[in-house]
PDB file of the backbone (N, CA, C, O) and the ligand in Angstrom, with CONECT records:
HET     ZN  A 101       1
ATOM      1  N   MET A   1      17.786   6.843   4.584  1.00  0.00           N
ATOM      2  CA  MET A   1      17.276   5.470   4.413  1.00  0.00           C
ATOM      3  C   MET A   1      15.759   5.506   4.265  1.00  0.00           C
ATOM      4  O   MET A   1      15.080   6.415   4.741  1.00  0.00           O
ATOM      5  N   CYS A   2      15.270   4.499   3.599  1.00  0.00           N
ATOM      6  CA  CYS A   2      13.874   4.477   3.161  1.00  0.00           C
ATOM      7  C   CYS A   2      13.095   3.476   4.038  1.00  0.00           C
ATOM      8  O   CYS A   2      13.565   2.362   4.266  1.00  0.00           O
ATOM      9  N   VAL A   3      11.913   3.870   4.527  1.00  0.00           N
ATOM     10  CA  VAL A   3      11.150   3.017   5.456  1.00  0.00           C
ATOM     11  C   VAL A   3      10.578   1.771   4.781  1.00  0.00           C
ATOM     12  O   VAL A   3      10.160   0.833   5.459  1.00  0.00           O
ATOM     13  N   PHE A   4      10.558   1.761   3.444  1.00  0.00           N
ATOM     14  CA  PHE A   4      10.058   0.560   2.767  1.00  0.00           C
ATOM     15  C   PHE A   4      11.182  -0.468   2.582  1.00  0.00           C
ATOM     16  O   PHE A   4      10.941  -1.675   2.613  1.00  0.00           O
ATOM     17  N   CYS A   5      12.409   0.026   2.389  1.00  0.00           N
ATOM     18  CA  CYS A   5      13.561  -0.871   2.298  1.00  0.00           C
ATOM     19  C   CYS A   5      14.030  -1.292   3.695  1.00  0.00           C
ATOM     20  O   CYS A   5      14.621  -2.359   3.863  1.00  0.00           O
ATOM     21  N   TYR A   6      13.760  -0.438   4.697  1.00  0.00           N
ATOM     22  CA  TYR A   6      14.186  -0.711   6.073  1.00  0.00           C
ATOM     23  C   TYR A   6      12.976  -0.612   6.994  1.00  0.00           C
ATOM     24  O   TYR A   6      12.848   0.353   7.747  1.00  0.00           O
ATOM     25  N   PRO A   7      12.085  -1.609   6.940  1.00  0.00           N
ATOM     26  CA  PRO A   7      10.820  -1.521   7.683  1.00  0.00           C
ATOM     27  C   PRO A   7      11.008  -1.359   9.185  1.00  0.00           C
ATOM     28  O   PRO A   7      10.101  -0.890   9.872  1.00  0.00           O
ATOM     29  N   GLU A   8      12.171  -1.740   9.704  1.00  0.00           N
ATOM     30  CA  GLU A   8      12.410  -1.577  11.134  1.00  0.00           C
ATOM     31  C   GLU A   8      12.413  -0.102  11.549  1.00  0.00           C
ATOM     32  O   GLU A   8      12.308   0.212  12.734  1.00  0.00           O
ATOM     33  N   LEU A   9      12.534   0.799  10.568  1.00  0.00           N
ATOM     34  CA  LEU A   9      12.500   2.240  10.872  1.00  0.00           C
ATOM     35  C   LEU A   9      11.099   2.691  11.260  1.00  0.00           C
ATOM     36  O   LEU A   9      10.945   3.717  11.923  1.00  0.00           O
ATOM     37  N   GLU A  10      10.070   1.938  10.856  1.00  0.00           N
ATOM     38  CA  GLU A  10       8.686   2.313  11.188  1.00  0.00           C
ATOM     39  C   GLU A  10       7.969   1.097  11.761  1.00  0.00           C
ATOM     40  O   GLU A  10       7.335   0.338  11.027  1.00  0.00           O
ATOM     41  N   PRO A  11       8.074   0.913  13.091  1.00  0.00           N
ATOM     42  CA  PRO A  11       7.523  -0.294  13.715  1.00  0.00           C
ATOM     43  C   PRO A  11       6.010  -0.443  13.540  1.00  0.00           C
ATOM     44  O   PRO A  11       5.485  -1.550  13.658  1.00  0.00           O
ATOM     45  N   LYS A  12       5.302   0.655  13.260  1.00  0.00           N
ATOM     46  CA  LYS A  12       3.850   0.560  13.107  1.00  0.00           C
ATOM     47  C   LYS A  12       3.436   0.176  11.686  1.00  0.00           C
ATOM     48  O   LYS A  12       2.249   0.006  11.409  1.00  0.00           O
ATOM     49  N   GLN A  13       4.404   0.040  10.794  1.00  0.00           N
ATOM     50  CA  GLN A  13       4.090  -0.279   9.407  1.00  0.00           C
ATOM     51  C   GLN A  13       3.850  -1.784   9.248  1.00  0.00           C
ATOM     52  O   GLN A  13       4.619  -2.610   9.740  1.00  0.00           O
ATOM     53  N   ARG A  14       2.752  -2.116   8.540  1.00  0.00           N
ATOM     54  CA  ARG A  14       2.414  -3.524   8.313  1.00  0.00           C
ATOM     55  C   ARG A  14       2.243  -3.765   6.829  1.00  0.00           C
ATOM     56  O   ARG A  14       1.619  -2.968   6.129  1.00  0.00           O
ATOM     57  N   VAL A  15       2.801  -4.875   6.347  1.00  0.00           N
ATOM     58  CA  VAL A  15       2.528  -5.288   4.974  1.00  0.00           C
ATOM     59  C   VAL A  15       1.227  -6.084   4.995  1.00  0.00           C
ATOM     60  O   VAL A  15       1.170  -7.169   5.573  1.00  0.00           O
ATOM     61  N   ILE A  16       0.187  -5.550   4.368  1.00  0.00           N
ATOM     62  CA  ILE A  16      -1.133  -6.166   4.405  1.00  0.00           C
ATOM     63  C   ILE A  16      -1.265  -7.249   3.338  1.00  0.00           C
ATOM     64  O   ILE A  16      -1.796  -8.327   3.603  1.00  0.00           O
ATOM     65  N   MET A  17      -0.783  -6.959   2.142  1.00  0.00           N
ATOM     66  CA  MET A  17      -0.785  -7.950   1.073  1.00  0.00           C
ATOM     67  C   MET A  17       0.276  -7.573   0.062  1.00  0.00           C
ATOM     68  O   MET A  17       0.748  -6.436   0.036  1.00  0.00           O
ATOM     69  N   SER A  18       0.653  -8.533  -0.774  1.00  0.00           N
ATOM     70  CA  SER A  18       1.743  -8.261  -1.706  1.00  0.00           C
ATOM     71  C   SER A  18       1.652  -9.221  -2.877  1.00  0.00           C
ATOM     72  O   SER A  18       0.932 -10.218  -2.827  1.00  0.00           O
ATOM     73  N   ASN A  19       2.392  -8.905  -3.932  1.00  0.00           N
ATOM     74  CA  ASN A  19       2.560  -9.851  -5.037  1.00  0.00           C
ATOM     75  C   ASN A  19       4.041  -9.873  -5.411  1.00  0.00           C
ATOM     76  O   ASN A  19       4.896  -9.463  -4.626  1.00  0.00           O
ATOM     77  N   GLU A  20       4.332 -10.357  -6.617  1.00  0.00           N
ATOM     78  CA  GLU A  20       5.745 -10.577  -6.950  1.00  0.00           C
ATOM     79  C   GLU A  20       6.560  -9.280  -6.908  1.00  0.00           C
ATOM     80  O   GLU A  20       7.716  -9.286  -6.485  1.00  0.00           O
ATOM     81  N   TYR A  21       5.958  -8.172  -7.347  1.00  0.00           N
ATOM     82  CA  TYR A  21       6.751  -6.952  -7.529  1.00  0.00           C
ATOM     83  C   TYR A  21       6.427  -5.829  -6.572  1.00  0.00           C
ATOM     84  O   TYR A  21       7.190  -4.868  -6.472  1.00  0.00           O
ATOM     85  N   CYS A  22       5.300  -5.926  -5.858  1.00  0.00           N
ATOM     86  CA  CYS A  22       4.970  -4.802  -5.000  1.00  0.00           C
ATOM     87  C   CYS A  22       4.183  -5.249  -3.767  1.00  0.00           C
ATOM     88  O   CYS A  22       3.754  -6.398  -3.660  1.00  0.00           O
ATOM     89  N   MET A  23       4.011  -4.312  -2.848  1.00  0.00           N
ATOM     90  CA  MET A  23       3.315  -4.633  -1.601  1.00  0.00           C
ATOM     91  C   MET A  23       2.464  -3.452  -1.162  1.00  0.00           C
ATOM     92  O   MET A  23       2.740  -2.296  -1.480  1.00  0.00           O
ATOM     93  N   PHE A  24       1.412  -3.796  -0.413  1.00  0.00           N
ATOM     94  CA  PHE A  24       0.525  -2.773   0.153  1.00  0.00           C
ATOM     95  C   PHE A  24       0.828  -2.666   1.636  1.00  0.00           C
ATOM     96  O   PHE A  24       0.753  -3.654   2.367  1.00  0.00           O
ATOM     97  N   VAL A  25       1.172  -1.462   2.078  1.00  0.00           N
ATOM     98  CA  VAL A  25       1.523  -1.254   3.483  1.00  0.00           C
ATOM     99  C   VAL A  25       0.583  -0.240   4.116  1.00  0.00           C
ATOM    100  O   VAL A  25       0.132   0.707   3.472  1.00  0.00           O
ATOM    101  N   GLN A  26       0.301  -0.460   5.382  1.00  0.00           N
ATOM    102  CA  GLN A  26      -0.484   0.483   6.183  1.00  0.00           C
ATOM    103  C   GLN A  26       0.213   0.666   7.520  1.00  0.00           C
ATOM    104  O   GLN A  26       0.920  -0.218   8.003  1.00  0.00           O
ATOM    105  N   LEU A  27      -0.007   1.844   8.109  1.00  0.00           N
ATOM    106  CA  LEU A  27       0.341   2.018   9.514  1.00  0.00           C
ATOM    107  C   LEU A  27      -0.774   1.402  10.343  1.00  0.00           C
ATOM    108  O   LEU A  27      -1.944   1.503   9.975  1.00  0.00           O
ATOM    109  N   GLU A  28      -0.435   0.773  11.442  1.00  0.00           N
ATOM    110  CA  GLU A  28      -1.470   0.083  12.215  1.00  0.00           C
ATOM    111  C   GLU A  28      -2.552   1.052  12.698  1.00  0.00           C
ATOM    112  O   GLU A  28      -3.685   0.635  12.935  1.00  0.00           O
ATOM    113  N   ASP A  29      -2.219   2.344  12.847  1.00  0.00           N
ATOM    114  CA  ASP A  29      -3.188   3.339  13.323  1.00  0.00           C
ATOM    115  C   ASP A  29      -4.411   3.452  12.418  1.00  0.00           C
ATOM    116  O   ASP A  29      -5.522   3.671  12.901  1.00  0.00           O
ATOM    117  N   VAL A  30      -4.210   3.301  11.089  1.00  0.00           N
ATOM    118  CA  VAL A  30      -5.306   3.562  10.148  1.00  0.00           C
ATOM    119  C   VAL A  30      -6.316   2.423  10.118  1.00  0.00           C
ATOM    120  O   VAL A  30      -7.338   2.521   9.437  1.00  0.00           O
ATOM    121  N   GLN A  31      -6.043   1.347  10.847  1.00  0.00           N
ATOM    122  CA  GLN A  31      -6.983   0.242  10.879  1.00  0.00           C
ATOM    123  C   GLN A  31      -8.112   0.494  11.883  1.00  0.00           C
ATOM    124  O   GLN A  31      -9.087  -0.255  11.927  1.00  0.00           O
ATOM    125  N   THR A  32      -7.975   1.551  12.688  1.00  0.00           N
ATOM    126  CA  THR A  32      -9.008   1.901  13.660  1.00  0.00           C
ATOM    127  C   THR A  32     -10.230   2.474  12.950  1.00  0.00           C
ATOM    128  O   THR A  32     -10.120   3.407  12.154  1.00  0.00           O
ATOM    129  N   LYS A  33     -11.400   1.902  13.250  1.00  0.00           N
ATOM    130  CA  LYS A  33     -12.637   2.403  12.654  1.00  0.00           C
ATOM    131  C   LYS A  33     -12.849   3.858  13.035  1.00  0.00           C
ATOM    132  O   LYS A  33     -12.707   4.242  14.196  1.00  0.00           O
ATOM    133  N   GLY A  34     -13.192   4.660  12.033  1.00  0.00           N
ATOM    134  CA  GLY A  34     -13.546   6.043  12.287  1.00  0.00           C
ATOM    135  C   GLY A  34     -12.379   7.006  12.386  1.00  0.00           C
ATOM    136  O   GLY A  34     -12.600   8.214  12.477  1.00  0.00           O
ATOM    137  N   CYS A  35     -11.145   6.521  12.373  1.00  0.00           N
ATOM    138  CA  CYS A  35     -10.025   7.457  12.422  1.00  0.00           C
ATOM    139  C   CYS A  35      -9.946   8.199  11.101  1.00  0.00           C
ATOM    140  O   CYS A  35     -10.474   7.743  10.087  1.00  0.00           O
ATOM    141  N   GLN A  36      -9.281   9.345  11.119  1.00  0.00           N
ATOM    142  CA  GLN A  36      -9.342  10.248   9.976  1.00  0.00           C
ATOM    143  C   GLN A  36      -8.811   9.597   8.695  1.00  0.00           C
ATOM    144  O   GLN A  36      -9.355   9.828   7.615  1.00  0.00           O
ATOM    145  N   LEU A  37      -7.785   8.810   8.805  1.00  0.00           N
ATOM    146  CA  LEU A  37      -7.193   8.182   7.620  1.00  0.00           C
ATOM    147  C   LEU A  37      -7.508   6.688   7.568  1.00  0.00           C
ATOM    148  O   LEU A  37      -6.722   5.894   7.052  1.00  0.00           O
ATOM    149  N   GLU A  38      -8.669   6.318   8.111  1.00  0.00           N
ATOM    150  CA  GLU A  38      -9.026   4.897   8.139  1.00  0.00           C
ATOM    151  C   GLU A  38      -8.843   4.255   6.766  1.00  0.00           C
ATOM    152  O   GLU A  38      -9.383   4.737   5.770  1.00  0.00           O
ATOM    153  N   GLY A  39      -8.091   3.183   6.721  1.00  0.00           N
ATOM    154  CA  GLY A  39      -7.912   2.420   5.495  1.00  0.00           C
ATOM    155  C   GLY A  39      -6.804   2.903   4.587  1.00  0.00           C
ATOM    156  O   GLY A  39      -6.457   2.221   3.623  1.00  0.00           O
ATOM    157  N   ALA A  40      -6.233   4.083   4.876  1.00  0.00           N
ATOM    158  CA  ALA A  40      -5.208   4.631   3.987  1.00  0.00           C
ATOM    159  C   ALA A  40      -3.962   3.749   3.973  1.00  0.00           C
ATOM    160  O   ALA A  40      -3.598   3.145   4.982  1.00  0.00           O
ATOM    161  N   GLY A  41      -3.335   3.691   2.838  1.00  0.00           N
ATOM    162  CA  GLY A  41      -2.121   2.888   2.730  1.00  0.00           C
ATOM    163  C   GLY A  41      -1.382   3.217   1.457  1.00  0.00           C
ATOM    164  O   GLY A  41      -1.794   4.077   0.678  1.00  0.00           O
ATOM    165  N   LEU A  42      -0.281   2.514   1.261  1.00  0.00           N
ATOM    166  CA  LEU A  42       0.575   2.759   0.103  1.00  0.00           C
ATOM    167  C   LEU A  42       0.886   1.442  -0.592  1.00  0.00           C
ATOM    168  O   LEU A  42       1.140   0.424   0.051  1.00  0.00           O
ATOM    169  N   ILE A  43       0.859   1.485  -1.921  1.00  0.00           N
ATOM    170  CA  ILE A  43       1.402   0.379  -2.706  1.00  0.00           C
ATOM    171  C   ILE A  43       2.793   0.804  -3.158  1.00  0.00           C
ATOM    172  O   ILE A  43       2.953   1.815  -3.841  1.00  0.00           O
ATOM    173  N   VAL A  44       3.777   0.036  -2.779  1.00  0.00           N
ATOM    174  CA  VAL A  44       5.165   0.383  -3.123  1.00  0.00           C
ATOM    175  C   VAL A  44       5.839  -0.819  -3.776  1.00  0.00           C
ATOM    176  O   VAL A  44       5.512  -1.965  -3.467  1.00  0.00           O
ATOM    177  N   PRO A  45       6.776  -0.555  -4.675  1.00  0.00           N
ATOM    178  CA  PRO A  45       7.507  -1.667  -5.300  1.00  0.00           C
ATOM    179  C   PRO A  45       8.446  -2.325  -4.289  1.00  0.00           C
ATOM    180  O   PRO A  45       8.917  -1.678  -3.353  1.00  0.00           O
ATOM    181  N   ARG A  46       8.707  -3.595  -4.485  1.00  0.00           N
ATOM    182  CA  ARG A  46       9.665  -4.280  -3.602  1.00  0.00           C
ATOM    183  C   ARG A  46      11.071  -3.714  -3.772  1.00  0.00           C
ATOM    184  O   ARG A  46      11.824  -3.575  -2.807  1.00  0.00           O
ATOM    185  N   GLN A  47      11.410  -3.387  -5.028  1.00  0.00           N
ATOM    186  CA  GLN A  47      12.702  -2.766  -5.290  1.00  0.00           C
ATOM    187  C   GLN A  47      12.580  -1.266  -5.065  1.00  0.00           C
ATOM    188  O   GLN A  47      11.564  -0.661  -5.406  1.00  0.00           O
ATOM    189  N   HIS A  48      13.610  -0.674  -4.493  1.00  0.00           N
ATOM    190  CA  HIS A  48      13.563   0.756  -4.234  1.00  0.00           C
ATOM    191  C   HIS A  48      13.482   1.537  -5.551  1.00  0.00           C
ATOM    192  O   HIS A  48      14.289   1.327  -6.457  1.00  0.00           O
ATOM    193  N   ARG A  49      12.504   2.437  -5.643  1.00  0.00           N
ATOM    194  CA  ARG A  49      12.397   3.349  -6.794  1.00  0.00           C
ATOM    195  C   ARG A  49      12.211   4.753  -6.248  1.00  0.00           C
ATOM    196  O   ARG A  49      11.395   4.980  -5.355  1.00  0.00           O
ATOM    197  N   GLU A  50      12.970   5.687  -6.787  1.00  0.00           N
ATOM    198  CA  GLU A  50      12.892   7.063  -6.288  1.00  0.00           C
ATOM    199  C   GLU A  50      11.536   7.683  -6.584  1.00  0.00           C
ATOM    200  O   GLU A  50      10.954   8.340  -5.721  1.00  0.00           O
ATOM    201  N   THR A  51      11.030   7.481  -7.790  1.00  0.00           N
ATOM    202  CA  THR A  51       9.738   8.060  -8.157  1.00  0.00           C
ATOM    203  C   THR A  51       8.936   7.029  -8.939  1.00  0.00           C
ATOM    204  O   THR A  51       9.463   6.003  -9.369  1.00  0.00           O
ATOM    205  N   VAL A  52       7.653   7.323  -9.112  1.00  0.00           N
ATOM    206  CA  VAL A  52       6.776   6.413  -9.852  1.00  0.00           C
ATOM    207  C   VAL A  52       7.242   6.266 -11.306  1.00  0.00           C
ATOM    208  O   VAL A  52       6.962   5.258 -11.956  1.00  0.00           O
ATOM    209  N   PHE A  53       7.951   7.274 -11.805  1.00  0.00           N
ATOM    210  CA  PHE A  53       8.419   7.224 -13.185  1.00  0.00           C
ATOM    211  C   PHE A  53       9.565   6.241 -13.374  1.00  0.00           C
ATOM    212  O   PHE A  53       9.943   5.932 -14.504  1.00  0.00           O
ATOM    213  N   ASP A  54      10.115   5.750 -12.272  1.00  0.00           N
ATOM    214  CA  ASP A  54      11.205   4.779 -12.347  1.00  0.00           C
ATOM    215  C   ASP A  54      10.710   3.339 -12.307  1.00  0.00           C
ATOM    216  O   ASP A  54      11.515   2.410 -12.369  1.00  0.00           O
ATOM    217  N   LEU A  55       9.384   3.137 -12.204  1.00  0.00           N
ATOM    218  CA  LEU A  55       8.854   1.767 -12.179  1.00  0.00           C
ATOM    219  C   LEU A  55       9.074   1.091 -13.531  1.00  0.00           C
ATOM    220  O   LEU A  55       8.990   1.728 -14.580  1.00  0.00           O
ATOM    221  N   THR A  56       9.354  -0.201 -13.485  1.00  0.00           N
ATOM    222  CA  THR A  56       9.390  -0.988 -14.720  1.00  0.00           C
ATOM    223  C   THR A  56       7.957  -1.279 -15.162  1.00  0.00           C
ATOM    224  O   THR A  56       7.017  -1.086 -14.392  1.00  0.00           O
ATOM    225  N   LYS A  57       7.792  -1.739 -16.390  1.00  0.00           N
ATOM    226  CA  LYS A  57       6.457  -2.127 -16.851  1.00  0.00           C
ATOM    227  C   LYS A  57       5.874  -3.222 -15.971  1.00  0.00           C
ATOM    228  O   LYS A  57       4.685  -3.203 -15.653  1.00  0.00           O
ATOM    229  N   GLU A  58       6.715  -4.178 -15.577  1.00  0.00           N
ATOM    230  CA  GLU A  58       6.243  -5.267 -14.711  1.00  0.00           C
ATOM    231  C   GLU A  58       5.746  -4.723 -13.381  1.00  0.00           C
ATOM    232  O   GLU A  58       4.738  -5.191 -12.852  1.00  0.00           O
ATOM    233  N   GLU A  59       6.445  -3.745 -12.847  1.00  0.00           N
ATOM    234  CA  GLU A  59       6.019  -3.150 -11.575  1.00  0.00           C
ATOM    235  C   GLU A  59       4.722  -2.368 -11.736  1.00  0.00           C
ATOM    236  O   GLU A  59       3.870  -2.394 -10.848  1.00  0.00           O
ATOM    237  N   TRP A  60       4.564  -1.683 -12.847  1.00  0.00           N
ATOM    238  CA  TRP A  60       3.297  -0.982 -13.115  1.00  0.00           C
ATOM    239  C   TRP A  60       2.148  -1.979 -13.148  1.00  0.00           C
ATOM    240  O   TRP A  60       1.111  -1.772 -12.518  1.00  0.00           O
ATOM    241  N   MET A  61       2.346  -3.061 -13.889  1.00  0.00           N
ATOM    242  CA  MET A  61       1.283  -4.058 -14.010  1.00  0.00           C
ATOM    243  C   MET A  61       0.970  -4.683 -12.658  1.00  0.00           C
ATOM    244  O   MET A  61      -0.192  -4.905 -12.321  1.00  0.00           O
ATOM    245  N   ALA A  62       2.008  -4.964 -11.894  1.00  0.00           N
ATOM    246  CA  ALA A  62       1.816  -5.568 -10.578  1.00  0.00           C
ATOM    247  C   ALA A  62       1.121  -4.594  -9.628  1.00  0.00           C
ATOM    248  O   ALA A  62       0.335  -5.006  -8.774  1.00  0.00           O
ATOM    249  N   THR A  63       1.411  -3.312  -9.777  1.00  0.00           N
ATOM    250  CA  THR A  63       0.732  -2.291  -8.979  1.00  0.00           C
ATOM    251  C   THR A  63      -0.752  -2.266  -9.319  1.00  0.00           C
ATOM    252  O   THR A  63      -1.604  -2.193  -8.434  1.00  0.00           O
ATOM    253  N   TYR A  64      -1.047  -2.329 -10.619  1.00  0.00           N
ATOM    254  CA  TYR A  64      -2.439  -2.379 -11.079  1.00  0.00           C
ATOM    255  C   TYR A  64      -3.161  -3.584 -10.471  1.00  0.00           C
ATOM    256  O   TYR A  64      -4.251  -3.454  -9.913  1.00  0.00           O
ATOM    257  N   ASP A  65      -2.536  -4.753 -10.589  1.00  0.00           N
ATOM    258  CA  ASP A  65      -3.160  -5.978 -10.071  1.00  0.00           C
ATOM    259  C   ASP A  65      -3.382  -5.885  -8.563  1.00  0.00           C
ATOM    260  O   ASP A  65      -4.454  -6.227  -8.062  1.00  0.00           O
ATOM    261  N   LEU A  66      -2.363  -5.422  -7.847  1.00  0.00           N
ATOM    262  CA  LEU A  66      -2.491  -5.360  -6.393  1.00  0.00           C
ATOM    263  C   LEU A  66      -3.560  -4.343  -5.992  1.00  0.00           C
ATOM    264  O   LEU A  66      -4.265  -4.538  -5.002  1.00  0.00           O
ATOM    265  N   LEU A  67      -3.679  -3.261  -6.760  1.00  0.00           N
ATOM    266  CA  LEU A  67      -4.700  -2.257  -6.453  1.00  0.00           C
ATOM    267  C   LEU A  67      -6.103  -2.867  -6.451  1.00  0.00           C
ATOM    268  O   LEU A  67      -6.937  -2.515  -5.617  1.00  0.00           O
ATOM    269  N   GLN A  68      -6.356  -3.780  -7.386  1.00  0.00           N
ATOM    270  CA  GLN A  68      -7.664  -4.437  -7.403  1.00  0.00           C
ATOM    271  C   GLN A  68      -7.873  -5.253  -6.119  1.00  0.00           C
ATOM    272  O   GLN A  68      -8.950  -5.232  -5.522  1.00  0.00           O
ATOM    273  N   ASP A  69      -6.836  -5.961  -5.717  1.00  0.00           N
ATOM    274  CA  ASP A  69      -6.936  -6.776  -4.492  1.00  0.00           C
ATOM    275  C   ASP A  69      -7.089  -5.886  -3.259  1.00  0.00           C
ATOM    276  O   ASP A  69      -7.849  -6.199  -2.343  1.00  0.00           O
ATOM    277  N   VAL A  70      -6.354  -4.773  -3.249  1.00  0.00           N
ATOM    278  CA  VAL A  70      -6.436  -3.845  -2.122  1.00  0.00           C
ATOM    279  C   VAL A  70      -7.848  -3.258  -2.031  1.00  0.00           C
ATOM    280  O   VAL A  70      -8.396  -3.113  -0.938  1.00  0.00           O
ATOM    281  N   LYS A  71      -8.436  -2.921  -3.195  1.00  0.00           N
ATOM    282  CA  LYS A  71      -9.797  -2.376  -3.177  1.00  0.00           C
ATOM    283  C   LYS A  71     -10.766  -3.389  -2.575  1.00  0.00           C
ATOM    284  O   LYS A  71     -11.605  -3.025  -1.750  1.00  0.00           O
ATOM    285  N   ASP A  72     -10.662  -4.654  -2.978  1.00  0.00           N
ATOM    286  CA  ASP A  72     -11.524  -5.684  -2.396  1.00  0.00           C
ATOM    287  C   ASP A  72     -11.337  -5.751  -0.875  1.00  0.00           C
ATOM    288  O   ASP A  72     -12.303  -5.823  -0.116  1.00  0.00           O
ATOM    289  N   TYR A  73     -10.087  -5.725  -0.462  1.00  0.00           N
ATOM    290  CA  TYR A  73      -9.769  -5.792   0.966  1.00  0.00           C
ATOM    291  C   TYR A  73     -10.382  -4.604   1.721  1.00  0.00           C
ATOM    292  O   TYR A  73     -10.996  -4.773   2.775  1.00  0.00           O
ATOM    293  N   LEU A  74     -10.202  -3.390   1.156  1.00  0.00           N
ATOM    294  CA  LEU A  74     -10.713  -2.195   1.836  1.00  0.00           C
ATOM    295  C   LEU A  74     -12.237  -2.157   1.815  1.00  0.00           C
ATOM    296  O   LEU A  74     -12.862  -1.745   2.792  1.00  0.00           O
ATOM    297  N   ASP A  75     -12.836  -2.584   0.707  1.00  0.00           N
ATOM    298  CA  ASP A  75     -14.299  -2.637   0.643  1.00  0.00           C
ATOM    299  C   ASP A  75     -14.844  -3.558   1.739  1.00  0.00           C
ATOM    300  O   ASP A  75     -15.826  -3.234   2.405  1.00  0.00           O
ATOM    301  N   ARG A  76     -14.199  -4.697   1.911  1.00  0.00           N
ATOM    302  CA  ARG A  76     -14.650  -5.665   2.921  1.00  0.00           C
ATOM    303  C   ARG A  76     -14.457  -5.134   4.336  1.00  0.00           C
ATOM    304  O   ARG A  76     -15.327  -5.289   5.193  1.00  0.00           O
ATOM    305  N   ASN A  77     -13.303  -4.503   4.573  1.00  0.00           N
ATOM    306  CA  ASN A  77     -12.931  -4.180   5.953  1.00  0.00           C
ATOM    307  C   ASN A  77     -13.321  -2.778   6.397  1.00  0.00           C
ATOM    308  O   ASN A  77     -13.456  -2.525   7.594  1.00  0.00           O
ATOM    309  N   HIS A  78     -13.504  -1.868   5.452  1.00  0.00           N
ATOM    310  CA  HIS A  78     -13.752  -0.472   5.842  1.00  0.00           C
ATOM    311  C   HIS A  78     -14.947   0.164   5.147  1.00  0.00           C
ATOM    312  O   HIS A  78     -15.378   1.248   5.540  1.00  0.00           O
ATOM    313  N   GLN A  79     -15.488  -0.482   4.127  1.00  0.00           N
ATOM    314  CA  GLN A  79     -16.661   0.055   3.406  1.00  0.00           C
ATOM    315  C   GLN A  79     -16.529   1.540   3.108  1.00  0.00           C
ATOM    316  O   GLN A  79     -17.394   2.314   3.518  1.00  0.00           O
ATOM    317  N   PRO A  80     -15.468   1.976   2.404  1.00  0.00           N
ATOM    318  CA  PRO A  80     -15.309   3.408   2.117  1.00  0.00           C
ATOM    319  C   PRO A  80     -16.390   3.905   1.153  1.00  0.00           C
ATOM    320  O   PRO A  80     -16.950   3.138   0.370  1.00  0.00           O
ATOM    321  N   GLN A  81     -16.663   5.199   1.232  1.00  0.00           N
ATOM    322  CA  GLN A  81     -17.608   5.807   0.278  1.00  0.00           C
ATOM    323  C   GLN A  81     -16.929   6.061  -1.053  1.00  0.00           C
ATOM    324  O   GLN A  81     -17.609   6.227  -2.066  1.00  0.00           O
ATOM    325  N   GLY A  82     -15.622   6.095  -1.076  1.00  0.00           N
ATOM    326  CA  GLY A  82     -14.893   6.337  -2.309  1.00  0.00           C
ATOM    327  C   GLY A  82     -13.406   6.199  -2.068  1.00  0.00           C
ATOM    328  O   GLY A  82     -12.956   5.852  -0.976  1.00  0.00           O
ATOM    329  N   TYR A  83     -12.656   6.479  -3.119  1.00  0.00           N
ATOM    330  CA  TYR A  83     -11.198   6.333  -3.047  1.00  0.00           C
ATOM    331  C   TYR A  83     -10.517   7.570  -3.595  1.00  0.00           C
ATOM    332  O   TYR A  83     -10.989   8.172  -4.560  1.00  0.00           O
ATOM    333  N   ASN A  84      -9.401   7.951  -2.977  1.00  0.00           N
ATOM    334  CA  ASN A  84      -8.483   8.921  -3.548  1.00  0.00           C
ATOM    335  C   ASN A  84      -7.181   8.204  -3.849  1.00  0.00           C
ATOM    336  O   ASN A  84      -6.584   7.586  -2.967  1.00  0.00           O
ATOM    337  N   LEU A  85      -6.744   8.287  -5.097  1.00  0.00           N
ATOM    338  CA  LEU A  85      -5.473   7.659  -5.476  1.00  0.00           C
ATOM    339  C   LEU A  85      -4.461   8.765  -5.783  1.00  0.00           C
ATOM    340  O   LEU A  85      -4.771   9.741  -6.466  1.00  0.00           O
ATOM    341  N   GLY A  86      -3.292   8.594  -5.281  1.00  0.00           N
ATOM    342  CA  GLY A  86      -2.242   9.568  -5.582  1.00  0.00           C
ATOM    343  C   GLY A  86      -0.904   8.877  -5.648  1.00  0.00           C
ATOM    344  O   GLY A  86       0.114   9.525  -5.891  1.00  0.00           O
TER     345      GLY A  86
HETATM  346 ZN    ZN A 101      13.523   2.123  -0.508  1.00  0.00          ZN2+
END
């Protein structure tokens, strides 16, 4: 079972923001200032997809849009020196 389809499997997981097709999730631990993975999170589609290659065009576009919003959020809350996307 997948922790994004079954969020109860990971009680520390929080949906920070979302749009029609995808959501940005973080573990509550990464919200601590100065922790090693401060600000790290995942954008995942609402519908279960095995790999990124299974995303629909709409999901790709929604991921792009949400990424811009997530960057604004992280810039405001964590002031990162840069970003790693994977
Ligand atoms: Zn899933």
